[in-house]
N, C-alpha and C positions, 0 to 999 in steps of 0.2 A: 504494500500500500504506500502511496506517496507520502513522504515524510511530513510535508506541510499539513496534510490532513489531520495529523495528530494534534495540531495546535488549535484547530477550530472546534467549535461546539457541536451540538446535536445536528443530525442530518435531515431534519425536517425541511420541507420545501414550500415556499410561498406559491400559491396557485394564482396565476394571472389569467385574465380572460383572454382567450384566443381571438385572432382576427386582426384586421388592419385598420388604421386610421387613414384619413385622406392625406394625399401627398401632392404638393405643388408640382406642376409640370415644368416650371421654370425655377431651377435652383438658384438663379441669381436674384429672384424676388425675395425680399425680406418680409415675410407675412406675419411675423410675430408681433405680439404686443406684450413686451416683457413687463413683469411687475417690478423688476430691479433693473435699473440702467447700468450698463457695464462700460468700463473704459475700453478704449481702442486696444490698448496693450493688456490683453486678458490672458489669464492662465486658469485652466480647469484641472483640479486634482481629483482623480477618481479614487474615492475612498471605498475600499473593498468591503468593509464591514466584517461581521462574523457570520459564519455559515449557520443558517437556521434562524437568524435574528431579524431579517428584513431591514437591515440597517446600512446597506450600501448608500453612497451619496456622492455629491460633487461639491468640493470646496472651490470657491472662486477667489482669486486675488489679482490685483493690478501689478504686473511684474516690474513696472518702473518704480513702484513705491513699496512693494511687499505688503500692500494693504489688503487684508483678508476680510471678505464679507462675513458677517457675524453668524450665519447659520447655513444649513444645507441649501445651496443655490437651486438644485433641481426641485426640491420641495417648494421653495419660494416662487419659482417660475411656473410650476405645473400643478401645485396643490395636491400632490400624491407622492408616495415613496418611490424611490427608484427600484427597489427590489432586493433580492437576496444574492449577494456576492458580485460586486462590480469587478469584472475581469479585464476589460480593455476599453480604451477610448481612442478614437481615430478621427481625423478631420480630412475632408477632401478639398480640392482647389477652390470650391465655391463657398467654403466656410461651414458646410454642413458637418455635423458631428455625429458619429455613430458610437453608441455605448453598448457593449456586450455584457449582459447580466446572466451569469452562468447558471446558477441553480434555479432561478426563476425561468430560465430557458427562453429568453427573448432578446431581441435587439431593438433599441430605440434610436430613431433618427431625430436629431435636434437641430435647430438653427444656431446661428452664431451667438445667440443670447441664451442658449441652453433651454429654449422653449421647444416642446415636443411637436414634431411634424407628422411622424408616422411610427408605427411599431410593427414588428414581425414576431409572432409567436413561433418558435422553431418547431418543426415536426418532431414528434416523439421518437421516431425511428432514428433520427440523427444524433440524439443524445444532447447533453449539455453543451452549448457553444462556449468556446474558450477565448481564442485570440483571432485577430483579423488583419488583413492587409488589403489595400485598395489597388485596383488596376483599371483605370478609366471609370466606366460606369458600374463596374463589378466590385463587390466586396467578397473576398474569399475568407471563410471562417472555419477554423478547426472545430470539430465536434467530437465529444467523448464517445459517441457511438462508433467511432472509427472512420470518420469521413472528413474531407474538405468539402464544404458547401459553397456554392457560388450564388450570390444574391445580387439581383439588379437593384441598384440604389435609387433608381427613379420610381420603380413600382414597389420596392421592398418585398419582392417575392423570390423564393428559391427557384433558380433556373437550371441547376445541375448539381451533381455530387460525384465524388470519386472516393472509393474505399481505399484507405491507405494503411490502416493498422490500429492497434489498440491505444486508446487514450492519447490522441495527439495534443500537443500543447502549442508553443509559439510557432509563428509562421512568418516568412519574409518573401519578398519578390526580388529576384536577382537574375539579370541577363535573360529575361523572358520566361523564367521558370519560377515555380513556387517551391520553397523548401520548408519543411516543418519537422519538428521533433516528434517521434513516437515514443512516449514514455512507457506505455504499458503498465503504469503504476509500479515500475521497477522490473517488469518482465521483458521489456524490449530495449534495444540498444541501437536504434536506427534513425537516420534522417531520411525522410521520403522526399523525392523530387517529382514534380508534375509539370509537364510543359503546358503553358497557359493556353496557346491557341487550340490545341487538341483537347485538353482537359480530360485525358483518358488514361494513358499509360503512366505507370509509376515505376521509378527505379529507386534503389535504396543504397545507403552508405552506412557502414558500421562506425559507431562512435563509442561513447561510454554507455553503461546501463543507466536507465532512468533519465534520459536527456530531457531538458526542459527548455531553457532559453536558446535562441538562435538569433544572430545579428550579422548583418553584412556591413563591412566598412571598406570602402574604396576597392571593391572587387574581391575582398577576402571574407570568408564566411567563418564565424566562430560559434561554438556550441558550448553550453554549460549544463551540467546535470547535478542530480542529487544521489549520493551514495548512501548505503545503509549505515555506514559508520559516521553519518552526519558531515561528511566532507563534501566539497562542491568542486569537482574537477571541471576544468575548462580547457579548450584547445581549438586548433584550426582544422577545418575540413578543407583539405587541399584540392586544387583543381583536378588532380588525378584520382580523387576519390579516397585517398588515404587520410587518416586522422592523426594529428600530432598533438599530444598533450602538452599544455603550457603551464599548468599550475592549479591553484585553487581560487575561486571567486564565487561569492554568493549574490552579487549584484554588479551591474555594469551600465555604462553609457558611452556613446562615441561622439566625437566632434573632430572634424578634419581627419588627420591621420592618427589621432590619439584615442585609445580605448582606456577609459577610466574604470578601475576595478576596486571593489571592496570585498573583503573576506571577513564575515562575522562568524566567529567560532564560539559555540556555547558549551560549557561544561554542564551536562545534564544532571550531574550529581549535586552541584551547587547552584545551577542556573545562572552562573556568572558568564558574561559574554565579553570577548575581546575582539576588537575590529581593527584591521589595518587597511590602508589605502595605498594603491600603487597604480602605475600606468604601463601601457604597452604601446610602443611605436609600431604601427601597422606597416608602414613603408619599409622600415629597416629591420623589422622582426626582432626588436630588442625590448626586454623587460626592464623597467626601472622600479626597483623596490622602494625608493624614497617616496614618501607621501607627497602628492601634488598640492595638498592643502596647507595654507599658511594661517597661523593664529587660530586654528580650529578649536572650538570649545572642548574642554577636557572630557565631557561626558560622551562625546562621539566615539572615544576609544573603548567605551564599555557599553555602547548602545547597539541594538540589532538594526542594521541597515535594511530597510524594506525595499527601497528603490533608489536609483540614480537617474537623473534627468538633466539634459542639456537644453537650454534655451537656444534654438537655432538662429535667433536674431542677434544674440549678443555673445554666445559661447559661454555664458555663465552656467555654473553647475549647481543643481539643487539636489540635496540628499534628504530622503525621508527616512524616519526611524519609527519603530513600533515596539510597544511592550505587550501588544495584543489585548490590552485592557482599556487603556486610555486613548484619547484622540492623538493622532500622530503629530510628530514634530517635523518641521521643514527647515533645513539649513541651506542658506544661500551663499555661494562663493563666486567671486568674480572670475572671469576667464583666466586670470593670472594666478588663481588659487587663493586669493585674499578673502578672508571671511568678511561677509557683509552683514548678515542678519539671521537670527533664528526667530521663527514664528510658528504658531499652532495651526494645524489643520482643523476642520470642523467635524472630522469623522475618524473612523478607526481603520488602521492598516492602509495607508496611502500608497496605492499600487503604482500609479503613473500620473505624470503631469503633462498636459497638452498646452502648448503655447500658441497663441494667435496674435496677429497684428493686422487689423483691418481698418 
């Protein structure tokens, strides 16, 4: 069973009504009437919540000021809860936002103000949706039933599926192909590759057991997984299909040629955590064990890093932490590594930050 599942609570699932809401034919039209006016420089934090508690949410802040809105933005704009386990948040070129809510088994399409435009209740046969990647008008989503589903973002309907293996997780698009990790909840060790135009044939590459994250950086593909001894191996999937182990990392983010990595290691006898930060130069293939962070708050060295995120407009790094009980913390570092500010999220387990500038 996947290690992270031990952290979360009961396995009860929120039942959401199936069906679709209306969707604008012109994605350039801003049809929303938001209850909360947002800054042009906006960031949305997807707060995962705890499994079974219906407490996923979205934290909003202005990334020029790190000014956080006081409550769950999704609830403020839409007057209902987001659902159970916020898994992924993605934006297209028109500013539409897609949020994957895994256990509630649906995908919601929002406008740039976080106002809901349409929803898709995923078919039961596909299983819980996990992570997604966009390609034109199509959203490709991994589903725990063992599929990649193709969804038309205009109609918010499933238009195709490919069976790839047990419990797929993260997915990327690289050189006209989709790559996703097959975790199998610890029983699989493969990355699946699907050519986008055909969306049929699947090829596989062996990596580590229980692979989870996958990221592409300037033509290089990296994979990270969970071992049963609570270590987090990561490495590069080479162009010839071989896998080269690089070390240990439990969270990462990329900007330019730099891969930022964090390794949070917990002693499960004492529950004490130690975290180190380092970088990898993708172009030169060199690992720098020195922390890229300057004047970092001391508590980061003993905090559990939940995600690392880079603002693509500034190169600034945002690190989220979680104790799985209280609202998450967000640490903002400038592109040169200098510490800027620490502030609170409005929800639990801050999984990902989406940055927009419109």
